C-alpha positions as CSV (number, residue, x, y, z in Angstrom):
1,M,10.3,-29.9,-42.4
2,S,9.4,-33.5,-42.9
3,K,5.7,-34.5,-43.2
4,K,6.3,-36.6,-40.3
5,K,7.7,-34.3,-37.6
6,R,5.1,-31.8,-38.8
7,R,2.2,-34.7,-38.1
8,T,4.4,-35.2,-34.7
9,E,3.5,-31.4,-33.5
10,Q,0.6,-31.1,-34.9
11,V,-0.7,-33.9,-32.6
12,A,1.2,-32.4,-30.1
13,Q,-0.4,-29.4,-30.0
14,Q,-3.8,-31.0,-30.1
15,I,-3.1,-32.8,-27.1
16,K,-1.9,-29.6,-25.5
17,N,-5.1,-28.5,-26.6
18,W,-7.0,-31.4,-25.0
19,I,-5.7,-31.0,-22.2
20,E,-6.8,-27.5,-21.6
21,E,-10.1,-28.2,-23.0
22,H,-11.2,-30.8,-20.2
23,H,-8.9,-28.3,-17.4
24,L,-6.4,-31.1,-16.2
25,K,-4.0,-30.0,-13.6
26,P,-0.7,-31.7,-12.9
27,G,-1.0,-35.0,-11.9
28,D,-4.0,-35.8,-13.9
29,R,-3.6,-39.1,-16.1
30,L,-4.2,-39.2,-19.6
31,P,-6.0,-41.2,-21.5
32,N,-3.9,-44.6,-22.4
33,E,-2.2,-44.9,-26.1
34,I,-5.4,-46.7,-27.8
35,D,-7.6,-43.8,-26.6
36,V,-5.6,-41.2,-28.3
37,M,-4.7,-42.6,-31.3
38,Q,-8.7,-43.1,-31.9
39,A,-8.7,-39.6,-30.5
40,F,-6.6,-37.8,-33.4
41,G,-6.3,-40.0,-35.9
42,A,-2.7,-40.6,-35.6
43,S,-0.8,-43.9,-35.2
44,K,1.1,-45.8,-32.8
45,S,4.1,-44.2,-33.7
46,T,3.0,-40.5,-34.2
47,V,1.1,-40.4,-30.4
48,R,4.5,-41.8,-28.8
49,E,6.9,-39.3,-30.6
50,S,4.5,-36.3,-29.8
51,M,4.1,-37.8,-26.2
52,R,8.2,-37.9,-26.1
53,L,8.5,-33.8,-27.4
54,L,5.8,-32.9,-24.5
55,D,6.9,-35.1,-21.8
56,A,10.7,-32.6,-23.4
57,Q,9.0,-30.0,-23.3
58,G,7.7,-30.4,-19.1
59,L,4.4,-30.4,-19.9
60,L,4.0,-34.2,-19.8
61,V,5.8,-37.0,-17.5
62,T,5.6,-41.6,-18.3
63,K,5.8,-42.9,-15.0
64,T,6.6,-47.0,-15.2
65,G,4.6,-49.7,-12.8
66,P,1.1,-50.9,-11.7
67,K,-0.4,-46.7,-11.6
68,G,2.0,-46.5,-14.0
69,G,1.1,-44.2,-17.5
70,V,1.4,-40.4,-19.1
71,F,0.4,-37.6,-17.1
72,V,0.2,-33.6,-16.9
73,S,3.7,-32.2,-15.7
74,E,3.6,-28.6,-14.6
75,V,6.4,-27.3,-16.2
76,S,9.4,-25.9,-13.8
77,E,10.5,-22.4,-13.4
78,E,14.5,-24.1,-14.6
79,K,13.4,-26.1,-17.3
80,A,11.3,-22.8,-18.7
81,T,14.5,-21.2,-18.9
82,M,16.4,-23.5,-19.9
83,L,14.3,-23.5,-22.9
84,V,14.0,-20.0,-23.3
85,S,17.9,-19.9,-22.9
86,N,18.3,-22.4,-25.4
87,Y,16.6,-19.7,-27.9
88,F,19.1,-17.6,-27.2
89,F,22.1,-19.2,-27.2
90,F,23.4,-18.8,-30.5
91,K,22.2,-15.2,-30.5
92,E,24.9,-12.2,-29.3
93,M,22.9,-10.5,-26.5
94,T,24.3,-7.1,-25.0
95,I,24.6,-5.5,-21.6
96,A,22.7,-2.2,-23.6
97,D,19.6,-5.8,-24.7
98,I,19.2,-6.7,-20.9
99,Y,19.2,-3.3,-19.3
100,Q,16.2,-1.8,-21.8
101,I,14.1,-4.6,-20.3
102,R,15.3,-3.8,-16.5
103,C,14.7,-0.5,-16.9
104,V,11.1,-0.9,-17.5
105,L,10.3,-3.9,-16.1
106,E,12.0,-3.7,-12.5
107,P,10.4,-0.1,-10.9
108,E,7.7,-1.0,-11.8
109,L,7.8,-4.4,-10.5
110,A,9.2,-2.5,-7.2
111,A,6.5,0.4,-7.4
112,S,3.4,-2.8,-6.8
113,L,5.3,-4.5,-4.2
114,A,5.6,-1.5,-2.5
115,G,4.0,-1.9,1.2
116,K,2.6,-5.6,0.2
117,L,5.8,-7.6,1.1
118,S,5.8,-9.5,4.7
119,Q,8.0,-9.3,7.2
120,A,9.7,-12.4,6.2
121,Q,9.9,-11.2,2.7
122,L,11.7,-7.9,4.1
123,N,14.2,-9.9,6.3
124,Q,14.8,-12.5,3.5
125,L,16.0,-9.0,0.9
126,R,17.6,-7.4,3.9
127,D,19.9,-10.7,4.7
128,Q,20.9,-10.6,1.3
129,I,22.1,-7.3,1.0
130,S,24.0,-8.3,3.7
131,L,26.2,-10.8,2.2
132,Y,27.7,-7.9,-0.1
133,L,27.4,-5.0,2.5
134,S,31.0,-4.5,2.9
135,P,33.3,-3.4,-0.2
136,P,35.1,-6.6,-2.2
137,L,38.8,-6.2,-1.5
138,T,39.4,-9.0,-3.8
139,L,39.2,-10.0,-7.6
140,E,37.1,-13.0,-6.5
141,E,35.0,-11.4,-4.0
142,E,34.5,-8.8,-6.7
143,K,32.3,-10.9,-8.5
144,I,30.5,-13.4,-6.1
145,H,29.0,-9.7,-4.5
146,H,28.5,-8.5,-8.5
147,I,26.2,-12.0,-8.2
148,A,24.7,-11.8,-4.6
149,S,23.5,-7.7,-6.0
150,I,22.1,-9.7,-9.1
151,E,20.0,-12.2,-6.8
152,F,18.8,-9.7,-4.8
153,H,16.7,-8.6,-7.8
154,R,15.8,-11.8,-8.7
155,I,14.7,-12.7,-5.2
156,L,12.4,-9.3,-5.1
157,A,10.9,-10.6,-8.3
158,S,9.7,-14.1,-6.9
159,F,7.3,-11.6,-4.9
160,S,5.5,-10.5,-7.6
161,D,1.6,-12.2,-8.1
162,N,2.4,-11.3,-12.0
163,Q,4.2,-14.8,-13.1
164,L,5.2,-13.3,-16.9
165,L,6.9,-9.5,-15.2
166,M,8.3,-11.7,-12.4
167,F,9.5,-14.7,-15.5
168,I,10.5,-12.0,-17.6
169,I,12.6,-9.8,-15.0
170,R,14.2,-13.3,-13.3
171,F,15.1,-14.9,-17.0
172,T,16.6,-11.7,-17.1
173,T,19.0,-11.2,-14.7
174,Q,20.4,-14.4,-15.0
175,L,21.3,-13.9,-18.0
176,L,22.6,-10.8,-16.8
177,S,24.8,-13.4,-14.6
178,E,25.7,-15.6,-16.8
179,L,27.3,-12.8,-18.9
180,T,28.5,-11.8,-16.4
181,I,30.7,-14.7,-15.5
182,N,31.2,-16.1,-18.9
183,R,32.7,-12.1,-20.1
184,R,34.2,-11.6,-16.7
185,L,32.3,-7.9,-16.6
186,Y,33.5,-7.3,-12.7
187,E,36.3,-6.5,-14.0
188,P,38.0,-3.9,-12.8
189,K,36.9,-3.8,-9.6
190,N,34.3,-0.3,-8.8
191,F,34.0,0.8,-5.5
192,D,31.4,3.0,-7.3
193,L,29.2,0.0,-8.6
194,W,29.0,-1.7,-4.9
195,R,28.2,1.9,-3.0
196,K,25.7,3.2,-4.9
197,G,24.3,-0.3,-5.8
198,V,24.1,-1.4,-1.5
199,D,22.7,2.5,-1.5
200,H,19.9,2.4,-3.6
201,Q,19.5,-1.2,-2.8
202,L,18.6,-0.3,1.1
203,D,17.1,2.9,0.2
204,L,15.3,0.6,-1.8
205,L,14.4,-1.4,1.1
206,H,12.6,1.3,2.7
207,A,10.9,2.4,0.8
208,L,9.2,-1.8,0.1
209,A,8.8,-1.6,3.7
210,S,7.4,2.1,3.9
211,G,4.9,1.3,1.1
212,D,6.0,4.5,-1.3
213,E,5.4,3.5,-4.5
214,Q,6.8,6.4,-6.3
215,R,10.1,5.9,-3.9
216,A,10.7,2.8,-5.0
217,R,9.5,3.5,-8.3
218,L,12.3,6.0,-9.1
219,T,14.8,4.3,-6.5
220,M,14.9,0.9,-8.7
221,R,15.0,3.5,-12.3
222,T,17.9,4.9,-11.0
223,H,19.1,2.1,-9.3
224,M,18.9,0.5,-12.7
225,E,20.3,3.9,-15.4
226,H,23.4,3.8,-12.9
227,A,24.4,0.2,-13.3
228,R,23.3,0.4,-17.2
229,M,26.3,2.6,-17.2
230,I,28.4,0.6,-15.4
231,M,28.2,-2.2,-16.9
232,R,28.3,-1.1,-20.4
233,L,31.8,0.5,-19.4
234,H,33.0,-3.1,-18.0
235,E,31.3,-4.5,-21.4
236,V,33.6,-2.4,-23.5
237,D,36.4,-2.1,-21.4
238,M,36.2,-6.5,-22.2
239,Q,36.2,-5.8,-25.6
240,K,38.6,-3.0,-26.0
241,R,41.4,-5.5,-24.0
242,F,40.5,-8.9,-25.6
243,I,40.9,-6.7,-29.0
244,E,44.7,-5.8,-28.1
245,A,45.3,-9.4,-26.4
């Protein structure tokens, strides 16, 4: 790493620290460029590079015009997901990796939400299940149903007050969706995965609505373990077919 790059990252971190120390919120304006240069003892080029770095990370946004300037920005979930996905881009992810996390976290998510969801939230989950309530008739329907059933878990996670738990679960389910499509893990059609998946989610919905924390945890754990077994078999089968081809 070059000396200039290290200095740019140092100043970027100092700016982040300054934002936190001064309790700035999204939409607040940063001091002008000269003031920033003086505050951190940095050159104009270093300050601009640091600003561009934080802009790329989603923490700052530059606006032009009479009321323009550099403003604090809240990083969106989509931006954060993209940045984390880039980290894993060249790393070999497996179904086992994803379900190791899902089997631990999602039962606790379900238990934490039992009896706490509004009727509108329960209806949203029920509406999602209705998208795949009938067995798929074609391979394309199998793919659509599979992705929609994964989306059920992303929706459920979005109801959590624990922002870290929500992000991790939504991120892992996003990874699972991408792996499912890219590796065609919805092949071949699997009636058992569909039937048990729907049954588990309907049982979970009942536990959430009734406030049965233990049943919600157990149902989600059973659902995750069954899905892990079936998806792992699909993954092994696809690898075998690839080698034979």
